[in-house]
N, C-alpha and C positions, 0 to 999 in steps of 0.2 A: 197746556189743555190746547192751547191755538195747534201747536206742533201735531199732536195725537189728532185732532178735529183735520187737519190737513190729510194728513196721513189716512186717514177714511175717507176724504171725500177723491184722494187719488187713486182709492181703490176703488169707489163706487163708479169712477169717471173709467177708469179702464175697462171695468166689468159694462157698464152702460155701451163701448165704443164695440165690446166685443158682440154684445147683443145686436146694433144698430146694425152693422155691418157682417156679420157674421151667421147671425141664428135666426134674425128675421126673416122671413119669408120675403121672397121679391115679389113686390103689388104686380098683377095680372097686365094691366093697362098703359102703367106709368112706367113699369120698371124700377129701375135703382135708385132713379132720381127722387122716387117717395120714402126714401128712405132718408132726406132732409126732415121730412116730418117730425122725427124722433129729436130734434135739434129747435124747431121752430117753433112747435106748441110749445114747448118746457119755455123755452127763454120768453115765448108771451105770458106763459102763468107766472112767471119771475118777475119782467116788467110790471105785471097786474098787480101782486102782492109788495113788491117794493114801492110803487105811487099809492098804494092803500095804506103803508105803512109812514110814507113822508104825510101824507092826510093827519093821522094821530099823531105823531110823532110835531107837527105842526101847531095842530090845536092843543097839546101840553104845552108848547115851549110859549105860545101865548099868555096862555091861564095863567102857570109858573114863573115864565123868564128864566127858566134852569138852562144852562148853557148844554145840559145832557140831552136835553129834548133837539136842541138845535142841530146838536151834531149826528143825532140819531136819524132826524128829519134828511139832512145834507148828504149824508152817506148814504141814505136809502137814495136819494134821489138820482145820485151821481151810478149808483149802478142801474137803478131804472132806466136810465138813459142808454147803459151799455147795452141791455137787455133786449131794449125795443131796437136798438141800431144793429142790434143782433136778426130779429123778425124782419125789420126792414131789408137785410140781406138773404137773408135766407130764403123771404117770401118770393121775390123775382129767379133767382134762381132756382126755384120748384115751379114758376108759372110759366116760364119760357118755355120750355118743352110741352107744357099742359095745357098752357091757352094759345101758346105762340107769340107772345109778349113778354117785355120786361115790366115793364109796370103799365095798369089802367087804371083811370081816376073812378077805381070802385070804390064802395064806401067803406068800406070795412079798412081797406088802404088807404082811402084816403083821410078818416080817422082816426087809423093809427099815425102817420105823419103827422097830424095837428097835435096828437099826444105828444110826440117826439119833440115839438118844436114848443110845445110848454115848458114842458119841462128842461131844455135846453135855455128858453130864457130864464127859468129857474135857478138855474147855474151862473148863468152870464151875471145876472143882477147880486148874485151872492159874491163872483169875479171880481168887478168892474164899480163897486162903491168903496170909497175909502173910510165909511164909515161900519166897522163889525156887525155895531148893535143894531142900526139901521136896515142895513142888507138883511140879517137875520127877520127883521119883522116883517121886509117888504115881502122878500121870499117866502116867508112862514104863511102869507095871505095868497101868495100866487100858489102855492101848494096845496092851498085847502080848496081854492078856487078850481084848479088844475082837474080835481078829482072827480069834477061832474062830467067828463069827456070818458071817463072809463065804462061807464054801462054802454054809451054810445059806441065806441068800439065793440064790446061783446057782444052785444045783440043786435050788434046791424045787419048781419047776415040772417038772422028772423025776422027782423021790420021792414028791412027793405028787399028787394030782388036782386042779389046781388053776385058775382062769378064765383065770387070765396066758396070754398067749402063751408058747410052746414056746422055747428058746433057735433065736437065729439066728445067733449067734457065738461061736467057743469050743469049748470040750471038750461034747462028748455034745451038738451043737449041729445044727442040720441049714437048709441053705439051699435046700433044695424048694420050689419055687414062689415065689422071690424073684425079681423082674423084675431082669436084668443092668442096667437103668440105675437100678435103686432100688437095688442093690447098692454100685454104682459110687456113686453118692450118698451109700449109708453109709460104707464105707470112706473116702473122702474126709473126711467130718465126723468122723470117728474121727481122722484126721490133724489136720483144723483144731483140734479142742478138745483134744487131745493137746499140739500148739503153744502155746496159750494157757492149760492147767495147767503147761507148763513156764517161759512167761514169768512167770507169777503167782506159782509156787512161787520161781523166779530172786528177783526181787523181795521177795517175803514175807519169806525167809532175808535178804535185804540190811539190808531196815527191823529186824529182831530182831537184827543185830548191832551195827547201829547203837543200838538200844534196849540192848544189853548196854554198850555204849562210854558213854552215858551214866550207867548204873546206876554203875558202874564208877567215874568220873570224879565224881560225886555223893558215892559212898562215902569216896571218897579227900579228897573237898574237907571231910565230915562229920570224918573223922578227923583231919586238922589244926588 
C-alpha cells in the first residue's frame, strides 16, 4: 500500500509541476517568480495541518500514554518543521523581486519564524533527553502549547497592517482577482502536497514503530 500510494504521489506531483511551470498563466506584474506561490502556499497549509496533528496526538498521548500517539505527534512535528522551513525559504525568494528585500520583520514572517522555532525546540527536547518517556511527556506539553501560535500566523495579515499578501484560502480569505487557471493550479498543488504529506507521515510513523520494537528488544536483551 505504501508503494502504491508513493506511485500515486509521484504522478500527482509530476502533474503539479507541469501545471505550475507550463500551464498556469504568468502573473502580469510579478512575472515568473509568482509561480513559487503554488509551492509556498501548499507548504504553509501542510505545516498548519502537521502542527494541528501534533496538538491532537499530544493530547491523546498525555491522556492514554499509548506510544502510537507519541509516534504520531512526533512524526507530524518533524514534517511540520520541514514544510515550515520550505515556507521560510520560498517566501524570501518570492519577496526579493517583489518587495526588494529578502526579509523584513513583518508580523506574518515573524510569527512564522517563531512557529518554526517552537517546533524545532520540540524536536530538540526529544533528541537531547536520555529518558525517552520523559522526553515524550515534555514534548507533548510543548506540542499543545505551541498550537497557540497558529492563529497568530494565520490571521496576522488580517489583524495587522502587513506587507504580506492577504489570505487567498480559508476563513477570512478572498479569491478576488485570482485567475481561474491559477486557482485550479493552486487547488491541485494543495492536493498533491497533501498526498505527499500523508505518505511521508505514514512512512515516518512506520519507522518510529520499528525503532520502538528495536528499543524494546534491546532492553529485553540487556535485562536478560
